[in-house]
C-alpha positions as CSV (number, residue, x, y, z in Angstrom):
1,M,9.8,-16.2,19.4
2,E,7.0,-14.1,18.1
3,A,7.6,-11.3,15.6
4,N,7.4,-7.7,16.9
5,K,4.2,-6.0,15.5
6,T,6.0,-2.7,15.1
7,I,8.7,-4.0,12.7
8,N,8.8,-2.1,9.5
9,S,11.9,-3.4,7.6
10,I,13.3,-6.8,6.8
11,D,16.6,-6.0,8.5
12,A,14.7,-5.3,11.7
13,Y,12.6,-8.4,11.3
14,I,15.6,-10.6,11.0
15,L,17.5,-9.1,13.9
16,Q,14.8,-10.0,16.4
17,F,15.6,-13.7,16.1
18,P,18.5,-15.9,17.4
19,S,21.6,-15.9,15.3
20,E,21.0,-19.4,13.9
21,V,17.5,-18.3,12.7
22,Q,18.9,-15.0,11.4
23,E,21.3,-17.0,9.2
24,I,18.5,-19.0,7.6
25,L,16.3,-15.9,7.0
26,Q,19.2,-13.9,5.5
27,K,20.0,-16.8,3.2
28,I,16.3,-17.0,2.0
29,R,16.3,-13.2,1.5
30,N,19.5,-13.3,-0.6
31,V,18.1,-16.2,-2.7
32,I,15.0,-14.2,-3.4
33,K,16.9,-11.0,-4.2
34,E,19.1,-12.9,-6.7
35,S,16.1,-14.5,-8.3
36,A,14.0,-11.3,-8.4
37,P,16.4,-8.4,-8.7
38,E,13.7,-6.0,-9.7
39,A,11.5,-6.7,-6.7
40,V,11.1,-4.3,-3.8
41,E,11.5,-5.3,-0.2
42,K,8.7,-4.4,2.3
43,I,6.9,-5.7,5.4
44,S,3.4,-6.9,4.6
45,Y,1.1,-8.8,7.0
46,Q,4.0,-8.4,9.4
47,M,6.2,-10.6,7.3
48,P,9.2,-10.0,5.0
49,T,7.8,-9.5,1.5
50,F,9.1,-9.0,-2.0
51,Y,6.9,-6.9,-4.3
52,L,6.9,-6.8,-8.0
53,H,3.6,-5.9,-9.8
54,G,1.9,-7.1,-6.6
55,N,3.2,-9.3,-3.7
56,L,5.6,-11.8,-5.0
57,V,6.5,-14.0,-2.0
58,H,6.6,-13.7,1.8
59,F,8.6,-15.6,4.4
60,A,8.6,-15.8,8.2
61,A,10.1,-17.5,11.1
62,N,7.9,-19.6,13.3
63,K,8.5,-21.7,16.4
64,N,9.6,-24.9,14.6
65,H,9.7,-24.0,10.9
66,I,10.3,-21.3,8.4
67,G,7.2,-20.4,6.5
68,F,7.4,-19.6,2.8
69,Y,4.4,-18.0,1.1
70,P,4.6,-17.9,-2.8
71,A,0.8,-17.7,-3.4
72,P,-1.3,-20.7,-4.3
73,S,0.0,-20.8,-7.8
74,G,3.6,-21.2,-6.6
75,I,2.7,-24.1,-4.4
76,E,0.7,-25.8,-7.1
77,A,3.4,-25.4,-9.8
78,F,6.0,-27.0,-7.6
79,K,4.0,-29.4,-5.6
80,H,6.2,-32.4,-6.6
81,D,9.3,-30.6,-5.4
82,L,7.6,-29.7,-2.2
83,S,6.0,-33.0,-1.6
84,E,8.2,-33.9,1.4
85,F,7.2,-30.7,3.3
86,K,3.9,-29.8,5.0
87,S,2.0,-27.3,2.8
88,S,-1.3,-25.6,2.4
89,K,-3.0,-23.6,-0.3
90,G,-0.5,-20.8,-0.4
91,A,2.2,-21.8,2.1
92,V,4.9,-24.4,2.8
93,Q,6.7,-25.1,6.0
94,F,10.4,-25.8,6.1
95,P,11.6,-27.4,9.4
96,K,14.4,-25.4,11.0
97,D,16.4,-28.5,11.8
98,K,16.7,-29.7,8.2
99,P,18.4,-28.1,5.2
100,L,16.2,-25.8,3.2
101,P,15.7,-26.4,-0.5
102,Y,17.2,-23.1,-1.6
103,G,17.3,-24.2,-5.3
104,V,13.6,-24.9,-5.3
105,I,12.9,-21.6,-3.5
106,S,14.8,-19.8,-6.3
107,E,12.8,-21.5,-9.0
108,I,9.5,-20.7,-7.3
109,V,10.5,-17.0,-7.1
110,K,11.4,-16.9,-10.8
111,F,8.1,-18.5,-11.6
112,R,6.3,-15.9,-9.5
113,V,8.2,-13.1,-11.2
114,S,7.1,-14.4,-14.6
115,E,3.6,-14.8,-13.5
116,N,3.2,-11.3,-12.0
117,K,4.8,-9.7,-15.0
118,K,2.4,-11.5,-17.4
119,K,-0.5,-10.4,-15.3
120,A,0.7,-6.8,-15.2
121,E,1.2,-6.7,-18.9
122,A,-2.3,-8.2,-19.5
123,K,-3.9,-5.6,-17.2
124,I,-2.1,-2.7,-18.9
125,K,-3.2,-3.9,-22.3
126,K,-6.8,-4.3,-21.1
127,K,-7.0,-1.1,-19.1
128,K,-4.6,1.2,-20.9
129,I,-6.0,4.6,-20.9
130,E,-6.6,6.5,-24.1
131,E,-7.7,10.1,-23.7
132,K,-10.9,10.6,-25.7
133,P,-11.7,14.0,-27.3
134,V,-14.6,15.8,-25.7
135,G,-15.4,18.8,-28.0
136,N,-12.2,20.7,-28.2
137,R,-10.6,19.4,-25.1
138,K,-9.5,16.0,-23.7
139,E,-11.4,14.0,-21.1
140,E,-10.0,14.6,-17.6
141,I,-8.3,11.7,-16.0
142,R,-9.3,11.1,-12.4
143,V,-7.8,8.1,-10.6
144,V,-8.7,6.2,-7.4
145,I,-5.7,4.5,-5.7
146,G,-6.4,1.3,-3.8
147,A,-10.1,1.3,-4.5
148,G,-10.8,-2.2,-3.2
149,E,-14.2,-3.5,-4.0
150,Y,-16.0,-0.2,-3.8
151,N,-16.9,2.3,-6.6
152,N,-17.7,5.5,-4.8
153,N,-16.6,7.7,-7.6
154,P,-18.3,6.8,-10.9
155,G,-16.4,8.0,-13.9
156,W,-13.1,7.8,-12.1
157,I,-10.5,5.1,-12.9
158,H,-10.5,2.7,-10.0
159,T,-7.2,0.8,-9.5
160,Q,-5.8,-1.7,-7.1
161,E,-2.3,-1.9,-5.5
162,D,-1.0,-4.6,-7.8
163,E,-1.8,-2.5,-10.9
164,L,-1.0,1.0,-9.7
165,N,1.5,1.2,-6.8
166,L,2.3,4.5,-5.1
167,I,6.0,3.7,-4.8
168,D,6.6,1.7,-8.0
169,I,6.9,4.1,-11.0
170,N,6.9,1.1,-13.4
171,T,3.2,0.6,-12.7
172,W,2.5,4.2,-13.9
173,K,4.7,4.3,-16.9
174,G,2.9,3.3,-20.1
175,R,-0.4,3.9,-18.5
176,F,-0.2,7.7,-17.8
177,D,1.7,10.5,-19.3
178,H,3.5,13.0,-17.1
179,Y,1.3,16.1,-16.3
180,S,-1.8,14.2,-17.5
181,I,-3.9,13.5,-14.3
182,T,-6.4,16.0,-13.0
183,A,-7.1,14.3,-9.6
184,I,-6.0,11.4,-7.5
185,L,-8.1,10.0,-4.6
186,A,-6.6,7.8,-1.9
187,E,-8.9,6.8,0.9
188,H,-7.0,5.0,3.7
189,V,-3.9,4.2,1.7
190,W,-1.1,6.5,2.8
191,E,-1.1,4.9,6.4
192,H,0.3,1.8,4.8
193,L,3.5,3.7,3.9
194,T,6.2,5.0,6.2
195,Y,6.6,8.7,6.4
196,E,9.6,8.5,3.9
197,E,7.7,6.2,1.6
198,G,4.8,8.7,1.8
199,V,6.9,11.6,0.6
200,R,8.2,9.4,-2.3
201,A,4.7,8.5,-3.2
202,A,3.6,12.1,-3.2
203,Q,6.5,13.0,-5.4
204,L,5.7,10.3,-7.8
205,C,2.1,11.5,-8.1
206,F,3.4,15.1,-8.5
207,D,5.1,14.1,-11.7
208,F,1.9,12.8,-13.2
209,L,-0.5,15.5,-12.0
210,K,-1.4,18.4,-14.2
211,P,-0.5,21.9,-12.8
212,S,-3.3,22.7,-10.3
213,G,-4.1,18.9,-10.1
214,Y,-4.7,17.5,-6.7
215,I,-4.6,14.5,-4.4
216,R,-7.6,14.0,-2.1
217,C,-6.1,12.0,0.7
218,A,-7.9,10.4,3.7
219,V,-6.1,8.6,6.5
220,P,-7.0,7.6,10.1
221,D,-6.7,10.6,12.4
222,G,-4.1,10.3,15.2
223,F,-5.7,13.2,17.1
224,F,-9.2,11.6,17.3
225,P,-9.9,11.1,21.0
226,N,-11.3,7.6,21.0
227,E,-9.3,4.7,22.5
228,E,-11.1,2.0,20.6
229,Y,-10.6,3.8,17.3
230,Q,-6.9,4.4,18.0
231,N,-6.4,0.7,18.9
232,I,-7.9,-0.3,15.6
233,V,-5.8,2.1,13.5
234,K,-2.5,1.8,15.4
235,V,0.8,0.7,13.7
236,G,0.5,-3.0,13.1
237,G,-3.3,-3.0,13.8
238,P,-5.0,-4.8,16.7
239,G,-4.4,-8.3,15.2
240,P,-4.8,-10.9,13.7
241,K,-2.3,-10.9,10.9
242,D,-4.9,-10.7,8.2
243,H,-6.6,-7.6,9.8
244,P,-6.8,-4.7,7.2
245,A,-4.7,-2.5,9.6
246,A,-2.0,-5.1,10.1
247,S,0.1,-3.3,7.5
248,H,-0.3,0.2,9.0
249,K,3.1,1.8,9.3
250,I,2.1,5.3,10.6
251,V,-0.8,7.1,12.3
252,H,-0.9,10.6,10.9
253,N,-2.3,13.8,12.4
254,Y,-3.0,16.9,10.4
255,K,0.5,18.3,11.1
256,T,2.5,15.2,9.9
257,L,0.3,14.6,6.9
258,S,0.4,18.3,5.8
259,K,4.2,18.4,6.3
260,M,4.6,15.2,4.2
261,F,2.8,16.7,1.2
262,E,4.3,20.1,1.6
263,T,7.8,18.5,1.5
264,A,6.8,17.0,-1.9
265,G,5.9,20.5,-3.2
266,Y,2.1,20.6,-2.6
267,K,-0.1,23.2,-1.1
268,V,-2.4,21.6,1.5
269,N,-6.0,22.4,2.3
270,L,-7.4,20.7,5.4
271,L,-11.0,19.4,4.9
272,E,-11.8,17.3,7.9
273,Y,-9.5,16.8,10.9
274,C,-9.1,16.9,14.7
275,D,-6.8,19.4,16.3
276,E,-4.3,18.7,19.2
277,N,-7.2,18.9,21.7
278,G,-9.3,16.4,19.9
279,N,-11.7,19.0,18.5
280,F,-13.2,18.0,15.2
281,L,-12.9,20.7,12.5
282,F,-14.7,20.7,9.1
283,N,-14.2,22.9,6.0
284,E,-16.7,22.6,3.2
285,W,-15.7,20.3,0.4
286,D,-17.6,18.9,-2.6
287,G,-18.0,15.2,-3.3
288,K,-18.0,16.0,-7.0
289,D,-14.2,16.5,-6.6
290,G,-13.9,13.0,-5.0
291,V,-16.0,11.1,-2.5
292,I,-14.3,10.0,0.7
293,F,-16.7,7.5,2.2
294,R,-15.1,7.3,5.7
295,S,-15.9,11.0,6.4
296,K,-18.3,13.1,8.4
297,R,-20.0,14.0,5.1
298,F,-20.7,10.5,3.8
299,D,-20.3,7.8,6.4
300,P,-23.6,6.9,8.1
301,R,-21.6,6.1,11.3
302,N,-20.7,9.8,11.6
303,Q,-24.2,11.3,11.0
304,G,-25.6,13.0,14.1
305,D,-23.8,14.6,17.0
306,K,-21.2,11.9,17.7
307,L,-18.4,10.8,15.5
308,L,-17.6,7.1,15.4
309,F,-15.1,6.7,12.6
310,P,-13.8,9.9,11.1
311,S,-10.9,10.4,8.8
312,L,-8.2,13.1,8.5
313,I,-8.9,14.4,5.0
314,I,-6.9,16.9,2.9
315,D,-6.5,18.2,-0.6
316,A,-2.8,18.4,-1.6
317,I,-2.7,20.7,-4.6
318,K,0.1,20.9,-7.2
319,P,0.9,24.5,-7.9
320,K,0.6,26.1,-11.3
321,F,3.9,26.4,-13.1
322,N,4.1,30.1,-12.4
323,D,3.4,29.5,-8.7
324,E,6.2,27.0,-8.2
């Protein structure tokens, strides 16, 4: 049985399989939870995933085996214990018709917890931010979330998911003080969160933003009238499992994205978006306040009369104390 591409929780993932497979999957889940009690459950790459300072392990049901994915380091460190099973660089296959080595799975998970924590601590030590005096004021802190390999905003702090996670406050503590950040930029990040996770992420950012600080957020636009575009950005993506859109959990339009940030206490300014009729609307915005590459303003694909890959772009502004 193939997994449903719209699954967005581990409970739902497990329930789609026959009872005997559910029992195995639930046992693996429990072993992982006991071995990594601080980890967060999520669906990533359409597989049950445990996250702690980055993806910890994945598991999945396949036709004849249960796949366990503890990263290449986990396979390498326990290669002798896994020698009787078919394995590859970052995965091992446990046949469904044979007892699973739950004790080994537990030890691998504990190893990955230790490994991820050490990496996170090293990154914090290396990149911990110290505000430097500039005249009589402090340098403004501007942060890019999920920057990937690109640096479209020189002078900003570019971060990756495993070092600054929107729904894991532990990745923010010790790196930023509350009320210390001037601006946060997130280009095509919030669509990887459910609506509820998106509200939580906005609330987390709210606590670290200065009054009048803002989030410049860009996501795929659910009102853009292009079938090919919508097929690419849809929940679960178009396939295969390693497609960048495979972990999309929602396709926002300007109404849902605005409501999400307003629920978290922000005032929302729409910058680029399509209305219900598919008309593209544009309000002037300055790249000095944060460059969104996938935009009408900066993406070469969107120059000229026809848009090919626009984004829904907003500024979500934290009110001043006396406005709250």
